[in-house]
C-alpha positions in Angstrom: 13.6 14.2 25.8 10.6 15.0 23.5 10.0 13.1 20.3 11.3 15.9 18.1 14.6 16.1 20.0 14.8 12.3 19.8 14.3 12.3 16.1 16.9 14.9 15.5 19.4 13.0 17.7 18.9 9.8 15.8 19.9 11.4 12.5 22.9 13.0 14.0 21.6 16.6 14.4 21.5 19.1 17.2 18.0 19.8 18.6 18.7 23.5 19.0 19.5 23.8 15.2 16.2 22.1 14.1 13.4 23.9 12.5 10.0 22.1 12.3 7.0 22.8 10.2 3.7 21.0 10.7 2.5 19.9 7.3 -1.0 19.0 8.6 -1.0 15.3 8.0 -4.1 13.3 7.3 -6.6 11.3 9.2 -4.0 8.5 9.5 -0.7 10.2 10.2 0.8 13.5 11.3 3.4 14.9 8.9 6.2 17.3 9.4 9.1 19.0 7.6 12.4 19.1 9.5 15.2 21.4 8.4 18.7 20.9 9.8 21.1 23.4 8.2 20.9 22.7 4.5 19.3 19.3 4.9 15.6 18.7 4.9 13.6 15.6 6.1 10.1 14.4 6.0 8.7 13.0 9.3 5.6 10.9 9.8 4.2 10.6 13.3 1.6 8.5 15.1 0.7 7.3 18.6 3.5 5.4 20.3 1.4 2.2 20.1 1.7 2.5 16.3 5.5 2.1 16.2 5.3 -1.3 14.6 3.3 0.1 11.8 6.0 2.7 11.0 8.8 0.2 11.4 7.1 -2.1 8.9 6.7 0.9 6.5 10.5 1.5 6.8 11.3 -2.1 6.1 8.9 -2.0 3.1 10.7 1.0 1.7 14.0 -0.7 2.0 12.7 -3.8 0.2 11.3 -1.7 -2.6 14.6 0.2 -2.9 16.8 -3.0 -3.0 16.2 -4.0 -6.6 17.1 -0.5 -7.9 14.0 -0.5 -10.2 12.2 2.6 -8.8 12.9 5.5 -6.4 11.5 5.5 -2.9 12.2 7.9 0.0 15.0 6.4 2.1 14.0 5.7 5.7 16.6 7.2 8.1 15.2 6.7 11.6 12.2 5.1 13.3 11.5 5.1 17.1 9.2 6.5 19.7 9.6 9.0 22.5 7.3 11.1 24.7 4.2 9.1 23.6 4.8 9.6 19.9 6.1 7.2 17.2 8.0 8.8 14.4 9.6 7.8 11.0 12.2 10.1 9.5 12.4 9.9 5.7 14.6 11.5 3.0 12.9 14.6 1.7 12.2 14.5 -2.0 11.0 17.5 -4.0 8.3 16.4 -6.4 7.6 17.9 -9.8 4.3 17.7 -11.6 2.8 14.4 -12.9 4.6 11.1 -12.2 1.8 8.7 -13.0 3.1 8.1 -16.5 4.9 5.7 -18.8 8.2 6.1 -16.9 6.5 4.9 -13.7 4.8 2.0 -15.5 8.1 0.8 -16.9 9.8 1.0 -13.6 6.9 -0.7 -11.9 7.1 -3.6 -14.3 10.8 -4.0 -13.5 10.1 -3.9 -9.8 7.5 -6.7 -10.3 10.1 -8.9 -11.8 11.6 -9.2 -8.3 9.9 -12.4 -7.0 9.8 -14.7 -4.1 9.0 -18.4 -3.7 5.7 -17.8 -1.8 3.1 -15.1 -1.4 3.2 -12.9 1.7 6.1 -11.2 3.5 8.4 -11.9 6.5 6.2 -9.8 8.8 2.7 -8.4 9.0 2.1 -4.7 8.3 -0.8 -2.4 7.7 -3.0 -1.1 4.9 -3.7 2.4 6.0 -3.9 1.7 9.8 -5.7 -1.6 9.3 -3.7 -4.7 10.2 -2.6 -6.6 7.1 -1.6 -10.3 7.6 1.3 -11.6 5.4 1.8 -15.2 6.6 3.4 -16.9 3.6 1.7 -19.5 1.4 2.2 -20.9 -2.0 -1.6 -20.9 -2.7 -2.6 -17.6 -4.2 -6.3 -18.2 -3.9 -6.0 -19.1 -0.3 -3.8 -16.0 0.4 -6.4 -13.7 -1.2 -9.3 -15.4 0.7 -7.7 -15.9 4.1 -5.2 -12.9 4.3 -7.1 -10.3 2.4 -10.9 -10.6 1.9 -11.8 -12.6 5.0 -10.1 -10.3 7.6 -11.7 -7.2 6.0 -15.2 -8.8 6.2 -14.6 -9.9 9.8 -13.5 -6.3 10.7 -16.6 -5.0 8.9 -18.8 -7.3 11.0 -17.1 -6.1 14.2 -17.8 -2.6 13.1 -21.5 -3.3 12.8 -21.6 -3.9 9.0 -23.5 -7.2 9.0 -26.5 -8.5 7.1 -26.4 -8.6 3.3 -22.7 -7.7 3.1 -21.7 -10.6 5.4 -24.0 -13.1 3.7 -22.7 -12.2 0.3 -19.2 -12.1 1.6 -19.4 -15.6 2.9 -20.6 -16.8 -0.5 -17.7 -14.9 -2.1 -15.1 -16.5 0.2 -16.3 -19.9 -1.0 -16.1 -18.8 -4.6 -12.6 -17.3 -4.6 -10.8 -20.5 -5.5 -13.1 -20.8 -8.6 -12.6 -17.2 -9.5 -8.8 -17.7 -9.4 -8.7 -21.2 -10.8 -5.9 -21.7 -13.3 -4.2 -18.4 -12.3 -0.8 -19.0 -10.6 1.0 -15.7 -10.8 4.6 -15.1 -9.8 5.0 -13.8 -6.3 6.1 -10.3 -7.3 7.3 -7.6 -5.0 4.4 -5.2 -4.6 3.9 -1.7 -3.4 0.6 -2.9 -2.1 -1.3 0.5 -1.8 -0.6 2.0 -5.2 -3.3 4.6 -5.6 -2.6 7.9 -7.3 -1.8 9.7 -4.1 1.2 7.4 -3.5 3.1 8.1 -6.7 4.8 11.2 -8.0 8.0 12.2 -9.8 11.1 14.3 -9.2 11.7 17.5 -11.2 13.9 15.3 -13.4 11.0 13.1 -14.3 12.2 10.2 -12.3 9.2 8.3 -10.8 8.8 7.8 -7.1 6.5 5.7 -5.0 5.9 5.9 -1.2 3.5 5.0 1.6 3.7 1.3 0.8 2.0 -1.8 2.2 4.6 -4.2 0.9 4.2 -7.9 0.3 4.8 -10.5 -2.5 1.8 -11.3 -4.6 0.1 -11.1 -8.0 1.5 -8.0 -9.8 -2.1 -7.4 -11.0 -3.0 -6.3 -7.5 -0.8 -3.2 -7.9 -2.2 -2.6 -11.4 -5.8 -3.0 -10.2 -5.4 -0.3 -7.6 -4.1 2.1 -10.2 -7.6 1.9 -11.7 -9.2 2.7 -8.3 -9.8 6.1 -6.5 -9.2 8.3 -9.5 -6.9 6.1 -11.5 -3.8 6.5 -13.5 -3.8 7.8 -17.2 -4.0 5.6 -20.2 -0.3 6.2 -21.0 0.6 4.4 -17.8 -1.4 1.3 -18.6 -0.2 1.1 -22.2 3.4 1.4 -21.1 3.0 -1.3 -18.5 1.4 -3.7 -20.9 4.2 -3.0 -23.4 6.8 -3.9 -20.8 4.9 -7.0 -19.4 1.5 -8.0 -20.9 -1.4 -8.8 -18.6 -2.9 -12.3 -18.5 -6.4 -13.2 -19.7 -9.1 -12.8 -17.2 -7.7 -9.6 -15.6 -11.0 -7.6 -15.4 -12.5 -10.1 -13.0 -9.4 -10.4 -10.9 -9.2 -6.6 -10.8 -12.6 -6.4 -9.2 -11.6 -9.0 -6.6 -8.3 -7.3 -5.8 -9.9 -3.9 -5.5 -12.6 -5.2 -3.3 -10.0 -5.6 -0.6 -9.3 -1.8 -0.7 -12.9 -0.8 -0.9 -13.7 -3.0 2.2 -10.7 -1.4 3.9 -12.0 2.1 3.1 -15.4 1.0 4.5 -13.6 -0.1 7.7 -11.6 3.1 8.0 -14.0 5.7 6.8 -17.5 4.2 6.5 -19.8 6.2 4.2 -20.7 5.0 0.8 -18.1 2.3 0.6 -20.6 -0.3 1.9 -22.9 -0.3 -1.2 -19.9 -0.2 -3.4 -18.5 -3.3 -1.8 -21.8 -5.1 -2.0 -22.0 -4.2 -5.7 -18.5 -5.6 -6.4 -19.3 -8.8 -4.5 -22.4 -9.2 -6.6 -20.4 -8.8 -9.8 -17.9 -11.4 -8.6 -20.6 -13.9 -7.6 -22.3 -13.5 -11.0 -18.9 -14.4 -12.6 -18.6 -17.5 -10.4 -22.0 -18.9 -11.1 
């Protein structure tokens, strides 16, 4: 049985009735539209070896849905067949916009779902990069050991040594100082909240998707909304009205976004190296 037939069978359909359209995907995933009668589904695919990545995404979507704060596409099936891993999701028709005050208010409500420790019950991925989520009650140690250090180590393995690694080692030692006195609640996070992972339905209801879920400082989600194009001012004003931001956020924003810039360096290369070095330089200047 091919993977397409397996996917249809898992959601209770008949393979002969399925109509598939390749949506082109991205450098990280294949994407498909599946029509079964009057029902439509969104399907993500990857190599069979990436099944755990898609399973973690499905679990993350379920965790994000559980508080009822914000809409996410419901995961319906996840498996592999014929050398292909697949995740079948609810199809949602998006309208225009979505990165607005309604999303900000819903996000603040989501962030009020908390845990006793930072991390998650399993590791997952940020893009396709492994993301470690072993739980700890020390936020500075989590940021240092589970976020920045692994990305620097991966960059070194990818041949990005020299100045980046020297400055990176200095930064790792400085992270406890940069986060001194900051003990945030361990909030439920989307984890990869750039503008391409948020939208809204025609009704205006906000939706988030493609998560890298864990429990951590809510400011990490907010920081990423200011990266890679960013969200509009109305979003940030509405979030702060729902839940004000703690003093010292601008420095923490740079630290938290460094994780994503390093990840983009590791995934895509290019100009992300100089950007990461500049951000590390800013953080070291704050720590001195």
